[in-house]
C-alpha positions as CSV (number, residue, x, y, z in Angstrom):
1,X,-27.7,6.8,-1.1
2,X,-24.0,6.3,-1.0
3,X,-24.4,2.7,-1.0
4,X,-26.0,2.8,-4.5
5,X,-22.9,4.7,-5.9
6,X,-20.5,2.1,-4.4
7,X,-22.5,-0.7,-5.7
8,X,-22.2,0.7,-9.3
9,X,-18.6,1.4,-8.8
10,X,-17.9,-2.1,-7.7
11,X,-19.9,-3.7,-10.5
12,X,-17.9,-1.7,-13.0
13,X,-14.6,-2.6,-11.4
14,X,-15.5,-6.3,-11.3
15,X,-16.5,-6.2,-15.0
16,X,-13.1,-4.7,-15.9
17,X,-11.4,-7.4,-13.9
18,X,-13.5,-10.2,-15.6
19,X,-12.4,-9.1,-19.1
């Protein structure tokens, strides 16, 4: 369950770095 929240947070952070 905690892994899913971390997965979303990492995807959002990665998207911000890409822009």
